[in-house]
ChimeraX commands (.cxc) that place a marker at each C-alpha (Angstrom):
marker #1 position 143.08,16.92,62.07 radius 0.5
marker #1 position 139.86,18.81,60.92 radius 0.5
marker #1 position 136.32,18.38,61.11 radius 0.5
marker #1 position 133.06,20.19,59.90 radius 0.5
marker #1 position 133.73,23.11,62.23 radius 0.5
marker #1 position 137.09,25.07,61.87 radius 0.5
marker #1 position 139.62,25.21,59.12 radius 0.5
marker #1 position 139.62,23.02,56.14 radius 0.5
marker #1 position 142.97,21.19,55.74 radius 0.5
marker #1 position 144.43,23.53,52.96 radius 0.5
marker #1 position 143.24,26.44,55.12 radius 0.5
marker #1 position 144.88,24.77,58.50 radius 0.5
marker #1 position 148.38,25.24,56.34 radius 0.5
marker #1 position 147.41,28.56,54.83 radius 0.5
marker #1 position 146.11,31.24,57.48 radius 0.5
marker #1 position 147.36,31.90,60.68 radius 0.5
marker #1 position 143.83,33.79,61.66 radius 0.5
marker #1 position 140.48,33.20,60.73 radius 0.5
marker #1 position 138.86,35.18,57.74 radius 0.5
marker #1 position 135.01,35.48,58.80 radius 0.5
marker #1 position 134.09,38.78,57.58 radius 0.5
marker #1 position 131.70,37.31,55.05 radius 0.5
marker #1 position 129.63,36.04,57.78 radius 0.5
marker #1 position 128.56,39.58,58.71 radius 0.5
marker #1 position 129.74,39.51,62.31 radius 0.5
marker #1 position 132.57,41.61,62.07 radius 0.5
marker #1 position 135.11,38.64,62.25 radius 0.5
marker #1 position 134.04,38.00,65.99 radius 0.5
marker #1 position 132.43,34.39,65.42 radius 0.5
marker #1 position 134.49,31.16,64.89 radius 0.5
marker #1 position 137.37,29.73,66.74 radius 0.5
marker #1 position 140.26,32.13,67.30 radius 0.5
marker #1 position 142.76,29.64,68.47 radius 0.5
marker #1 position 143.18,27.39,65.42 radius 0.5
marker #1 position 146.63,25.95,65.98 radius 0.5
marker #1 position 147.29,26.35,62.26 radius 0.5
marker #1 position 150.47,27.79,60.44 radius 0.5
marker #1 position 150.64,29.71,57.31 radius 0.5
marker #1 position 153.98,28.57,56.23 radius 0.5
marker #1 position 155.22,32.03,56.06 radius 0.5
marker #1 position 152.43,33.93,53.95 radius 0.5
marker #1 position 148.68,34.58,55.03 radius 0.5
marker #1 position 146.67,33.06,52.27 radius 0.5
marker #1 position 147.08,32.64,48.67 radius 0.5
marker #1 position 150.64,32.84,47.22 radius 0.5
marker #1 position 152.47,32.52,44.25 radius 0.5
marker #1 position 155.76,31.70,46.16 radius 0.5
marker #1 position 156.61,28.07,44.93 radius 0.5
marker #1 position 158.40,27.48,48.10 radius 0.5
marker #1 position 155.43,28.19,50.19 radius 0.5
marker #1 position 153.20,26.12,48.02 radius 0.5
marker #1 position 155.63,23.17,48.22 radius 0.5
marker #1 position 155.62,23.27,52.05 radius 0.5
marker #1 position 152.13,23.75,52.12 radius 0.5
marker #1 position 151.41,20.64,49.99 radius 0.5
marker #1 position 153.81,18.47,52.26 radius 0.5
marker #1 position 152.22,19.24,55.33 radius 0.5
marker #1 position 148.81,18.40,53.87 radius 0.5
marker #1 position 150.33,14.96,53.25 radius 0.5
marker #1 position 151.91,14.90,56.53 radius 0.5
marker #1 position 148.45,15.51,58.32 radius 0.5
marker #1 position 146.61,13.05,55.95 radius 0.5
marker #1 position 149.25,10.26,56.47 radius 0.5
marker #1 position 149.32,10.79,60.07 radius 0.5
marker #1 position 145.54,10.38,60.57 radius 0.5
marker #1 position 145.16,7.47,57.96 radius 0.5
marker #1 position 148.32,5.60,60.11 radius 0.5
marker #1 position 147.04,6.05,63.21 radius 0.5
marker #1 position 144.69,3.69,65.62 radius 0.5
marker #1 position 140.96,4.37,66.08 radius 0.5
marker #1 position 138.52,5.51,63.49 radius 0.5
marker #1 position 139.91,8.38,61.33 radius 0.5
marker #1 position 137.64,11.23,60.62 radius 0.5
marker #1 position 138.40,13.27,57.30 radius 0.5
marker #1 position 136.61,16.45,56.44 radius 0.5
marker #1 position 135.05,16.07,53.29 radius 0.5
marker #1 position 136.70,18.28,50.55 radius 0.5
marker #1 position 140.23,17.87,52.27 radius 0.5
marker #1 position 140.90,15.09,49.90 radius 0.5
marker #1 position 140.54,17.55,46.97 radius 0.5
marker #1 position 142.26,20.57,48.56 radius 0.5
marker #1 position 139.27,22.63,49.31 radius 0.5
marker #1 position 139.57,25.91,50.75 radius 0.5
marker #1 position 137.04,27.99,52.28 radius 0.5
marker #1 position 139.64,31.23,52.01 radius 0.5
marker #1 position 140.15,31.30,56.07 radius 0.5
marker #1 position 136.42,31.18,57.01 radius 0.5
marker #1 position 136.46,28.87,59.89 radius 0.5
marker #1 position 132.73,28.97,60.67 radius 0.5
marker #1 position 131.12,28.87,57.18 radius 0.5
marker #1 position 127.70,27.70,58.43 radius 0.5
marker #1 position 125.87,30.56,56.71 radius 0.5
marker #1 position 127.73,30.38,53.42 radius 0.5
marker #1 position 125.34,28.35,51.13 radius 0.5
marker #1 position 127.75,29.36,48.20 radius 0.5
marker #1 position 131.41,28.91,46.75 radius 0.5
marker #1 position 133.13,29.30,50.04 radius 0.5
marker #1 position 131.45,26.00,51.30 radius 0.5
marker #1 position 130.47,24.06,47.95 radius 0.5
marker #1 position 133.14,21.46,46.88 radius 0.5
marker #1 position 134.23,21.80,43.53 radius 0.5
marker #1 position 135.32,18.75,42.06 radius 0.5
marker #1 position 136.30,20.21,38.65 radius 0.5
marker #1 position 139.00,22.15,40.55 radius 0.5
marker #1 position 140.13,19.12,42.53 radius 0.5
marker #1 position 143.74,18.78,43.39 radius 0.5
marker #1 position 144.15,15.46,41.59 radius 0.5
marker #1 position 147.54,14.88,43.13 radius 0.5
marker #1 position 146.23,15.16,46.61 radius 0.5
marker #1 position 143.11,13.01,45.51 radius 0.5
marker #1 position 145.58,10.23,44.38 radius 0.5
marker #1 position 147.33,10.50,47.50 radius 0.5
marker #1 position 144.47,10.10,49.43 radius 0.5
marker #1 position 142.92,7.23,47.73 radius 0.5
marker #1 position 146.29,5.25,48.18 radius 0.5
marker #1 position 146.37,6.02,51.89 radius 0.5
marker #1 position 142.93,4.86,52.36 radius 0.5
marker #1 position 143.79,1.50,50.37 radius 0.5
marker #1 position 146.95,1.02,52.37 radius 0.5
marker #1 position 145.13,1.33,55.66 radius 0.5
marker #1 position 142.37,-1.29,54.34 radius 0.5
marker #1 position 145.00,-3.67,53.42 radius 0.5
marker #1 position 146.90,-3.50,56.54 radius 0.5
marker #1 position 144.97,-4.28,59.77 radius 0.5
marker #1 position 148.00,-3.37,62.17 radius 0.5
marker #1 position 146.90,0.55,61.43 radius 0.5
marker #1 position 143.46,-0.40,62.59 radius 0.5
marker #1 position 143.38,-2.95,65.62 radius 0.5
marker #1 position 140.51,-3.87,67.20 radius 0.5
marker #1 position 142.11,-3.68,70.60 radius 0.5
marker #1 position 144.32,-1.03,72.22 radius 0.5
marker #1 position 148.04,-1.72,71.97 radius 0.5
marker #1 position 149.41,-2.72,75.48 radius 0.5
marker #1 position 153.38,-2.00,75.15 radius 0.5
marker #1 position 153.99,-5.53,76.81 radius 0.5
marker #1 position 156.21,-8.32,75.56 radius 0.5
marker #1 position 154.89,-10.95,73.11 radius 0.5
marker #1 position 155.11,-14.33,74.36 radius 0.5
marker #1 position 158.30,-13.92,76.17 radius 0.5
marker #1 position 160.24,-12.79,73.00 radius 0.5
marker #1 position 161.40,-9.27,74.53 radius 0.5
marker #1 position 159.39,-7.50,71.43 radius 0.5
marker #1 position 156.36,-5.58,71.96 radius 0.5
marker #1 position 153.22,-4.71,70.01 radius 0.5
marker #1 position 154.29,-1.29,69.72 radius 0.5
marker #1 position 157.86,0.50,70.42 radius 0.5
marker #1 position 158.80,4.12,70.77 radius 0.5
marker #1 position 162.41,5.21,69.64 radius 0.5
marker #1 position 164.47,8.27,69.22 radius 0.5
marker #1 position 166.65,9.41,66.52 radius 0.5
marker #1 position 169.73,7.45,67.78 radius 0.5
marker #1 position 167.95,4.10,67.80 radius 0.5
marker #1 position 167.46,3.92,71.35 radius 0.5
marker #1 position 164.17,3.31,72.79 radius 0.5
marker #1 position 162.53,6.18,74.55 radius 0.5
marker #1 position 162.65,6.42,78.11 radius 0.5
marker #1 position 160.17,8.21,80.74 radius 0.5
marker #1 position 162.15,11.08,80.77 radius 0.5
marker #1 position 162.35,11.38,77.04 radius 0.5
marker #1 position 158.70,11.73,76.86 radius 0.5
marker #1 position 158.98,15.06,79.18 radius 0.5
marker #1 position 161.36,16.78,76.53 radius 0.5
marker #1 position 159.12,19.48,75.28 radius 0.5
marker #1 position 161.58,20.49,72.72 radius 0.5
marker #1 position 161.69,17.02,71.03 radius 0.5
marker #1 position 160.39,17.08,67.45 radius 0.5
marker #1 position 161.01,13.58,66.21 radius 0.5
marker #1 position 159.76,10.14,66.87 radius 0.5
marker #1 position 160.01,6.52,65.72 radius 0.5
marker #1 position 157.06,4.20,66.12 radius 0.5
marker #1 position 157.34,0.36,65.68 radius 0.5
marker #1 position 153.88,-1.51,64.91 radius 0.5
marker #1 position 154.07,-5.27,65.26 radius 0.5
marker #1 position 152.07,-7.28,62.72 radius 0.5
marker #1 position 152.40,-10.31,64.62 radius 0.5
marker #1 position 150.82,-8.97,68.05 radius 0.5
marker #1 position 147.08,-9.44,67.01 radius 0.5
marker #1 position 145.62,-10.70,70.19 radius 0.5
marker #1 position 141.92,-10.82,69.09 radius 0.5
marker #1 position 140.44,-12.24,66.07 radius 0.5
marker #1 position 139.22,-10.46,62.84 radius 0.5
marker #1 position 135.28,-9.52,62.43 radius 0.5
marker #1 position 135.02,-13.23,60.84 radius 0.5
marker #1 position 136.39,-14.58,63.86 radius 0.5
marker #1 position 139.80,-15.40,61.75 radius 0.5
marker #1 position 143.23,-15.11,63.38 radius 0.5
marker #1 position 144.82,-11.65,62.02 radius 0.5
marker #1 position 148.40,-11.13,60.86 radius 0.5
marker #1 position 150.06,-8.34,59.35 radius 0.5
marker #1 position 153.50,-7.01,58.25 radius 0.5
marker #1 position 155.54,-4.86,60.71 radius 0.5
marker #1 position 156.13,-1.13,60.10 radius 0.5
marker #1 position 158.26,1.48,61.28 radius 0.5
marker #1 position 156.92,5.11,61.03 radius 0.5
marker #1 position 159.35,8.17,61.55 radius 0.5
marker #1 position 158.32,11.67,62.13 radius 0.5
marker #1 position 160.54,14.70,61.93 radius 0.5
marker #1 position 158.52,17.79,62.62 radius 0.5
marker #1 position 161.73,19.81,62.44 radius 0.5
marker #1 position 162.53,22.02,59.80 radius 0.5
marker #1 position 165.95,20.55,59.32 radius 0.5
marker #1 position 166.45,16.99,58.01 radius 0.5
marker #1 position 167.65,14.17,60.33 radius 0.5
marker #1 position 169.60,11.23,60.24 radius 0.5
marker #1 position 167.36,8.62,62.02 radius 0.5
marker #1 position 169.08,5.21,63.06 radius 0.5
marker #1 position 167.05,2.20,62.62 radius 0.5
marker #1 position 166.41,-0.18,65.81 radius 0.5
marker #1 position 168.58,-3.03,66.65 radius 0.5
marker #1 position 168.03,-6.30,64.46 radius 0.5
marker #1 position 165.57,-8.04,66.97 radius 0.5
marker #1 position 162.96,-5.30,65.84 radius 0.5
marker #1 position 163.70,-6.13,62.00 radius 0.5
marker #1 position 166.84,-6.88,60.15 radius 0.5
marker #1 position 165.76,-5.44,56.75 radius 0.5
marker #1 position 163.44,-2.52,55.92 radius 0.5
marker #1 position 162.06,-1.02,52.59 radius 0.5
marker #1 position 160.51,2.44,52.47 radius 0.5
marker #1 position 156.93,2.66,51.39 radius 0.5
marker #1 position 155.86,6.29,51.78 radius 0.5
marker #1 position 157.95,9.12,52.26 radius 0.5
marker #1 position 156.02,12.71,52.40 radius 0.5
marker #1 position 158.87,14.75,51.25 radius 0.5
marker #1 position 158.72,13.33,47.99 radius 0.5
marker #1 position 156.18,13.78,44.97 radius 0.5
marker #1 position 154.75,11.47,44.23 radius 0.5
marker #1 position 155.12,10.06,47.79 radius 0.5
marker #1 position 154.74,6.33,47.51 radius 0.5
marker #1 position 158.06,4.64,46.60 radius 0.5
marker #1 position 160.17,1.57,46.85 radius 0.5
marker #1 position 163.95,0.58,45.99 radius 0.5
marker #1 position 166.44,0.66,48.21 radius 0.5
marker #1 position 166.26,-1.28,51.43 radius 0.5
marker #1 position 167.92,-0.45,54.69 radius 0.5
marker #1 position 169.34,-2.70,57.64 radius 0.5
marker #1 position 169.11,-2.53,61.37 radius 0.5
marker #1 position 171.52,0.14,62.52 radius 0.5
marker #1 position 171.62,1.87,59.02 radius 0.5
marker #1 position 170.94,5.68,59.50 radius 0.5
marker #1 position 168.02,6.76,57.17 radius 0.5
marker #1 position 167.87,10.43,56.10 radius 0.5
marker #1 position 164.62,12.05,56.95 radius 0.5
marker #1 position 163.84,15.21,55.48 radius 0.5
marker #1 position 162.41,18.31,57.34 radius 0.5
marker #1 position 158.67,18.45,58.46 radius 0.5
marker #1 position 158.03,14.83,56.93 radius 0.5
marker #1 position 157.28,11.54,57.30 radius 0.5
marker #1 position 158.51,8.21,56.36 radius 0.5
marker #1 position 157.04,4.83,56.52 radius 0.5
marker #1 position 159.21,1.60,56.08 radius 0.5
marker #1 position 158.01,-1.92,56.16 radius 0.5
marker #1 position 159.89,-4.89,57.65 radius 0.5
marker #1 position 161.12,-7.49,55.34 radius 0.5
marker #1 position 163.02,-10.06,57.59 radius 0.5
marker link #1:1,2 radius 0.2
marker link #1:2,3 radius 0.2
marker link #1:3,4 radius 0.2
marker link #1:4,5 radius 0.2
marker link #1:5,6 radius 0.2
marker link #1:6,7 radius 0.2
marker link #1:7,8 radius 0.2
marker link #1:8,9 radius 0.2
marker link #1:9,10 radius 0.2
marker link #1:10,11 radius 0.2
marker link #1:11,12 radius 0.2
marker link #1:12,13 radius 0.2
marker link #1:13,14 radius 0.2
marker link #1:14,15 radius 0.2
marker link #1:15,16 radius 0.2
marker link #1:16,17 radius 0.2
marker link #1:17,18 radius 0.2
marker link #1:18,19 radius 0.2
marker link #1:19,20 radius 0.2
marker link #1:20,21 radius 0.2
marker link #1:21,22 radius 0.2
marker link #1:22,23 radius 0.2
marker link #1:23,24 radius 0.2
marker link #1:24,25 radius 0.2
marker link #1:25,26 radius 0.2
marker link #1:26,27 radius 0.2
marker link #1:27,28 radius 0.2
marker link #1:28,29 radius 0.2
marker link #1:29,30 radius 0.2
marker link #1:30,31 radius 0.2
marker link #1:31,32 radius 0.2
marker link #1:32,33 radius 0.2
marker link #1:33,34 radius 0.2
marker link #1:34,35 radius 0.2
marker link #1:35,36 radius 0.2
marker link #1:36,37 radius 0.2
marker link #1:37,38 radius 0.2
marker link #1:38,39 radius 0.2
marker link #1:39,40 radius 0.2
marker link #1:40,41 radius 0.2
marker link #1:41,42 radius 0.2
marker link #1:42,43 radius 0.2
marker link #1:43,44 radius 0.2
marker link #1:44,45 radius 0.2
marker link #1:45,46 radius 0.2
marker link #1:46,47 radius 0.2
marker link #1:47,48 radius 0.2
marker link #1:48,49 radius 0.2
marker link #1:49,50 radius 0.2
marker link #1:50,51 radius 0.2
marker link #1:51,52 radius 0.2
marker link #1:52,53 radius 0.2
marker link #1:53,54 radius 0.2
marker link #1:54,55 radius 0.2
marker link #1:55,56 radius 0.2
marker link #1:56,57 radius 0.2
marker link #1:57,58 radius 0.2
marker link #1:58,59 radius 0.2
marker link #1:59,60 radius 0.2
marker link #1:60,61 radius 0.2
marker link #1:61,62 radius 0.2
marker link #1:62,63 radius 0.2
marker link #1:63,64 radius 0.2
marker link #1:64,65 radius 0.2
marker link #1:65,66 radius 0.2
marker link #1:66,67 radius 0.2
marker link #1:67,68 radius 0.2
marker link #1:68,69 radius 0.2
marker link #1:69,70 radius 0.2
marker link #1:70,71 radius 0.2
marker link #1:71,72 radius 0.2
marker link #1:72,73 radius 0.2
marker link #1:73,74 radius 0.2
marker link #1:74,75 radius 0.2
marker link #1:75,76 radius 0.2
marker link #1:76,77 radius 0.2
marker link #1:77,78 radius 0.2
marker link #1:78,79 radius 0.2
marker link #1:79,80 radius 0.2
marker link #1:80,81 radius 0.2
marker link #1:81,82 radius 0.2
marker link #1:82,83 radius 0.2
marker link #1:83,84 radius 0.2
marker link #1:84,85 radius 0.2
marker link #1:85,86 radius 0.2
marker link #1:86,87 radius 0.2
marker link #1:87,88 radius 0.2
marker link #1:88,89 radius 0.2
marker link #1:89,90 radius 0.2
marker link #1:90,91 radius 0.2
marker link #1:91,92 radius 0.2
marker link #1:92,93 radius 0.2
marker link #1:93,94 radius 0.2
marker link #1:94,95 radius 0.2
marker link #1:95,96 radius 0.2
marker link #1:96,97 radius 0.2
marker link #1:97,98 radius 0.2
marker link #1:98,99 radius 0.2
marker link #1:99,100 radius 0.2
marker link #1:100,101 radius 0.2
marker link #1:101,102 radius 0.2
marker link #1:102,103 radius 0.2
marker link #1:103,104 radius 0.2
marker link #1:104,105 radius 0.2
marker link #1:105,106 radius 0.2
marker link #1:106,107 radius 0.2
marker link #1:107,108 radius 0.2
marker link #1:108,109 radius 0.2
marker link #1:109,110 radius 0.2
marker link #1:110,111 radius 0.2
marker link #1:111,112 radius 0.2
marker link #1:112,113 radius 0.2
marker link #1:113,114 radius 0.2
marker link #1:114,115 radius 0.2
marker link #1:115,116 radius 0.2
marker link #1:116,117 radius 0.2
marker link #1:117,118 radius 0.2
marker link #1:118,119 radius 0.2
marker link #1:119,120 radius 0.2
marker link #1:120,121 radius 0.2
marker link #1:121,122 radius 0.2
marker link #1:122,123 radius 0.2
marker link #1:123,124 radius 0.2
marker link #1:124,125 radius 0.2
marker link #1:125,126 radius 0.2
marker link #1:126,127 radius 0.2
marker link #1:127,128 radius 0.2
marker link #1:128,129 radius 0.2
marker link #1:129,130 radius 0.2
marker link #1:130,131 radius 0.2
marker link #1:131,132 radius 0.2
marker link #1:132,133 radius 0.2
marker link #1:133,134 radius 0.2
marker link #1:134,135 radius 0.2
marker link #1:135,136 radius 0.2
marker link #1:136,137 radius 0.2
marker link #1:137,138 radius 0.2
marker link #1:138,139 radius 0.2
marker link #1:139,140 radius 0.2
marker link #1:140,141 radius 0.2
marker link #1:141,142 radius 0.2
marker link #1:142,143 radius 0.2
marker link #1:143,144 radius 0.2
marker link #1:144,145 radius 0.2
marker link #1:145,146 radius 0.2
marker link #1:146,147 radius 0.2
marker link #1:147,148 radius 0.2
marker link #1:148,149 radius 0.2
marker link #1:149,150 radius 0.2
marker link #1:150,151 radius 0.2
marker link #1:151,152 radius 0.2
marker link #1:152,153 radius 0.2
marker link #1:153,154 radius 0.2
marker link #1:154,155 radius 0.2
marker link #1:155,156 radius 0.2
marker link #1:156,157 radius 0.2
marker link #1:157,158 radius 0.2
marker link #1:158,159 radius 0.2
marker link #1:159,160 radius 0.2
marker link #1:160,161 radius 0.2
marker link #1:161,162 radius 0.2
marker link #1:162,163 radius 0.2
marker link #1:163,164 radius 0.2
marker link #1:164,165 radius 0.2
marker link #1:165,166 radius 0.2
marker link #1:166,167 radius 0.2
marker link #1:167,168 radius 0.2
marker link #1:168,169 radius 0.2
marker link #1:169,170 radius 0.2
marker link #1:170,171 radius 0.2
marker link #1:171,172 radius 0.2
marker link #1:172,173 radius 0.2
marker link #1:173,174 radius 0.2
marker link #1:174,175 radius 0.2
marker link #1:175,176 radius 0.2
marker link #1:176,177 radius 0.2
marker link #1:177,178 radius 0.2
marker link #1:178,179 radius 0.2
marker link #1:179,180 radius 0.2
marker link #1:180,181 radius 0.2
marker link #1:181,182 radius 0.2
marker link #1:182,183 radius 0.2
marker link #1:183,184 radius 0.2
marker link #1:184,185 radius 0.2
marker link #1:185,186 radius 0.2
marker link #1:186,187 radius 0.2
marker link #1:187,188 radius 0.2
marker link #1:188,189 radius 0.2
marker link #1:189,190 radius 0.2
marker link #1:190,191 radius 0.2
marker link #1:191,192 radius 0.2
marker link #1:192,193 radius 0.2
marker link #1:193,194 radius 0.2
marker link #1:194,195 radius 0.2
marker link #1:195,196 radius 0.2
marker link #1:196,197 radius 0.2
marker link #1:197,198 radius 0.2
marker link #1:198,199 radius 0.2
marker link #1:199,200 radius 0.2
marker link #1:200,201 radius 0.2
marker link #1:201,202 radius 0.2
marker link #1:202,203 radius 0.2
marker link #1:203,204 radius 0.2
marker link #1:204,205 radius 0.2
marker link #1:205,206 radius 0.2
marker link #1:206,207 radius 0.2
marker link #1:207,208 radius 0.2
marker link #1:208,209 radius 0.2
marker link #1:209,210 radius 0.2
marker link #1:210,211 radius 0.2
marker link #1:211,212 radius 0.2
marker link #1:212,213 radius 0.2
marker link #1:213,214 radius 0.2
marker link #1:214,215 radius 0.2
marker link #1:215,216 radius 0.2
marker link #1:216,217 radius 0.2
marker link #1:217,218 radius 0.2
marker link #1:218,219 radius 0.2
marker link #1:219,220 radius 0.2
marker link #1:220,221 radius 0.2
marker link #1:221,222 radius 0.2
marker link #1:222,223 radius 0.2
marker link #1:223,224 radius 0.2
marker link #1:224,225 radius 0.2
marker link #1:225,226 radius 0.2
marker link #1:226,227 radius 0.2
marker link #1:227,228 radius 0.2
marker link #1:228,229 radius 0.2
marker link #1:229,230 radius 0.2
marker link #1:230,231 radius 0.2
marker link #1:231,232 radius 0.2
marker link #1:232,233 radius 0.2
marker link #1:233,234 radius 0.2
marker link #1:234,235 radius 0.2
marker link #1:235,236 radius 0.2
marker link #1:236,237 radius 0.2
marker link #1:237,238 radius 0.2
marker link #1:238,239 radius 0.2
marker link #1:239,240 radius 0.2
marker link #1:240,241 radius 0.2
marker link #1:241,242 radius 0.2
marker link #1:242,243 radius 0.2
marker link #1:243,244 radius 0.2
marker link #1:244,245 radius 0.2
marker link #1:245,246 radius 0.2
marker link #1:246,247 radius 0.2
marker link #1:247,248 radius 0.2
marker link #1:248,249 radius 0.2
marker link #1:249,250 radius 0.2
marker link #1:250,251 radius 0.2
marker link #1:251,252 radius 0.2
marker link #1:252,253 radius 0.2
marker link #1:253,254 radius 0.2
view
């Protein structure tokens, strides 16, 4: 999502344009195409609705990063809400622009990040040693990964070509490991279902058919603060409400 160059995570959701004037190059340096969105206002704001949306977007990005396959790369300071005030090329700023201030750390975001890292560590299904194949497992009809539409049906080849689609369901099978762990022991894990809604409106997302899982428990909802939760469970075919611009993670119980 972010790296040593470019916007910090906080700036990614706070600025549409780079602000590199302090670098002394008339704002000509640094990348101009940042794929960022300021959520309705450029830079700092006191608007509570914009602040809430920015915080949610940061949780969305961090959760997407930590629940993805491969090795996650997190820019130092993103976990505490560090800002460079829109400077996306702070190589020459050995000062408060680039320094990390732990005294002003966003403790709520830091705790969210810590729990994400711990969750990933506990569940190898999010850090497989080999890539998923999408094939059926041992003739069961259930694959190591499944992709779903809001109506609960699997995505077709044509669905992948819909440029306007802003939602997606992803099933990760915890019983599909084909390689052992680092110690040579067999691996197994729970199965999970991730729902992404990038639209600004809430969405009713139908859970997949029972062969993918009969009962599900919410684990993480980036719309909520705090985001980690449990309680109500859902059955296959139930409609789960996912709020606009949020991510929902459910764990298969049976």
